[in-house]
Every structure is written in structure tokens, then in C-alpha cells.
C-alpha positions as CSV (number, residue, x, y, z in Angstrom):
1,D,21.2,-9.6,0.2
2,W,18.6,-6.9,-0.5
3,L,20.1,-4.6,2.1
4,F,23.2,-4.4,0.0
5,T,22.0,-4.8,-3.6
6,T,18.9,-2.5,-3.6
7,P,20.8,0.6,-2.4
8,L,23.4,0.0,-5.1
9,L,20.6,-0.2,-7.7
10,L,19.2,3.1,-6.4
11,L,22.6,4.7,-6.3
12,D,23.2,3.7,-9.9
13,I,19.9,5.1,-11.1
14,G,20.4,8.2,-9.0
15,L,23.8,8.9,-10.5
16,L,22.5,8.2,-14.0
17,A,19.7,10.7,-13.4
18,G,22.1,13.3,-12.0
19,A,20.3,13.4,-8.7
20,S,21.8,15.2,-5.7
21,N,23.6,13.3,-3.0
22,R,20.7,14.4,-0.7
23,D,18.1,12.9,-3.0
24,I,20.0,9.7,-3.4
25,G,20.6,9.4,0.3
26,A,16.9,10.0,1.0
27,L,16.0,7.2,-1.4
28,V,18.6,4.8,0.0
29,G,17.4,5.6,3.5
30,L,13.8,4.8,2.6
31,D,15.0,1.6,0.9
32,A,16.9,0.5,4.1
33,F,13.8,1.3,6.2
34,M,11.6,-0.7,3.8
35,I,13.9,-3.7,3.9
36,V,14.3,-3.7,7.7
37,T,10.5,-3.4,8.2
38,G,10.0,-6.2,5.6
39,L,12.4,-8.3,7.5
40,G,10.5,-7.5,10.7
41,A,7.3,-8.8,8.9
42,T,9.0,-12.1,8.2
43,L,10.5,-12.5,11.7
44,M,7.4,-11.7,13.7
45,K,5.5,-14.6,15.2
46,V,2.3,-12.8,16.0
47,E,0.1,-12.5,12.9
48,I,-1.0,-8.9,13.5
49,A,2.6,-7.8,14.0
50,R,3.6,-9.5,10.7
51,F,0.9,-7.7,8.8
52,T,1.6,-4.4,10.5
53,F,5.3,-4.6,9.6
54,W,4.4,-5.7,6.0
55,T,2.0,-2.7,5.7
56,I,4.7,-0.3,7.0
57,S,7.2,-1.8,4.6
58,T,4.8,-1.6,1.7
59,I,4.0,2.1,2.5
60,A,7.7,2.9,2.6
61,M,8.0,1.2,-0.9
62,I,5.2,3.3,-2.3
63,F,6.9,6.5,-1.1
64,L,10.3,5.2,-2.4
65,L,8.8,4.5,-5.9
66,Y,7.0,7.8,-5.9
67,Y,10.2,9.6,-5.0
68,L,12.0,7.7,-7.8
69,V,9.5,8.7,-10.4
70,A,8.9,12.3,-9.2
71,A,12.2,13.6,-7.9
72,F,14.6,11.6,-10.1
73,G,12.3,11.9,-13.1
74,Q,12.3,15.7,-12.8
75,V,16.1,15.8,-12.5
76,V,16.8,13.5,-15.5
77,A,14.3,15.4,-17.7
78,D,17.1,17.9,-18.7
79,A,19.6,15.1,-19.7
80,D,20.3,13.9,-23.2
81,E,17.9,11.6,-24.9
82,E,20.0,8.5,-24.4
83,T,20.3,9.1,-20.6
84,V,16.6,9.7,-20.3
85,S,15.8,6.6,-22.3
86,T,18.2,4.5,-20.2
87,F,16.8,6.0,-16.9
88,N,13.2,5.3,-18.0
89,A,14.0,1.7,-18.8
90,L,15.8,1.0,-15.5
91,R,13.1,2.9,-13.6
92,N,10.4,0.8,-15.2
93,I,12.2,-2.4,-14.3
94,I,12.3,-1.2,-10.6
95,L,8.7,-0.1,-10.7
96,V,7.3,-3.3,-12.1
97,T,9.5,-5.8,-10.2
98,W,9.4,-4.0,-6.8
99,I,5.6,-3.7,-6.8
100,I,5.4,-7.5,-7.1
101,Y,7.6,-8.2,-4.0
102,P,5.1,-7.2,-1.3
103,V,2.3,-9.1,-3.3
104,A,4.6,-12.2,-3.4
105,W,5.2,-11.9,0.3
106,L,1.5,-11.5,1.0
107,V,0.4,-14.6,-0.9
108,G,3.5,-16.6,0.2
109,T,4.1,-18.7,3.3
110,E,4.7,-15.7,5.6
111,G,1.5,-14.0,4.6
112,L,-1.7,-15.6,3.6
113,N,-0.1,-18.9,2.6
114,L,-1.8,-19.1,-0.8
115,V,1.4,-20.2,-2.5
116,S,3.7,-23.0,-1.6
117,L,7.2,-22.4,-0.3
118,Y,8.5,-23.7,-3.7
119,G,6.2,-21.3,-5.6
120,E,7.2,-18.4,-3.3
121,T,10.9,-19.2,-3.7
122,L,10.5,-19.3,-7.5
123,I,8.7,-16.0,-7.6
124,F,11.4,-14.3,-5.5
125,M,14.2,-15.9,-7.6
126,V,12.7,-14.6,-10.8
127,L,12.0,-11.2,-9.4
128,D,15.6,-10.9,-8.2
129,L,17.0,-12.0,-11.5
130,V,14.8,-9.6,-13.5
131,A,15.3,-6.7,-11.1
132,K,19.1,-7.0,-11.0
133,I,20.1,-8.3,-14.4
134,G,18.5,-5.2,-16.0
135,F,21.2,-3.2,-14.3
136,G,24.1,-5.6,-15.3
């Protein structure tokens, strides 16, 4: 589901900011790369491979979030106050929730197994709700 929903979230916030198609495309491309490498982390059977893919995915997410803040933030700065306020609120939802995803994976059953499958599922469910309802 993330391969479809997260690009739509980024498209929405990019259009709100008035970002160029090129910038939106770059962000969506980074997002797809992050999701695919995150999936790789989950599917790998060898521990070092799992953590390597997790690290690559997390680095991609850091670049994505930086790009969202820096590039889109610069573009939206010239917009009216309501647009800037809406952008900042949606951007902050993305920043806070998306930073928790790799941590949840790391402490979950695929990572360090510090949280039960039930707890991990609950964390991801709440994150998905918070991250997506804010855009509803």
C-alpha cells in the first residue's frame, strides 16, 4: 500500500507548495526507492542483508525529508499565509510520522525483535492512520 499512498501524499504536498514537476518527480522517485529498499529489508533472510537494506532505505528517507523541507519549503515561502500554514502542518505530519517508521521496523520482529508482532502491527497501524488522515 505504501508504494501507492506515499507518492500521492508527496504529490499533494508538492502541488500545494507549488513545486515543479521535476521536484515532485524527484521526491516521488526517492520515495519509491525508499519503499523498495525497505521491502528488501523485510524480505531478506540473511541478517546483514536485512540491515543493509534497512540502512539504505533509511538514508533515502533522510534525503527525502531533507528535500521536502529544503526544496519545497523554499518554493512555498512565496505563497499566501494560509497555504504556507497548511503546507507546514502537512509537512510536519510527514516528518514526525515518517521518522518513526524505520525505528518501528528496527525494534520490530524483522529488526532487533524488541517488540512483539502485535506491538509492531499496532505501531504501524497508528502511524499509517496519523500519516494519512492528516491529508484527508
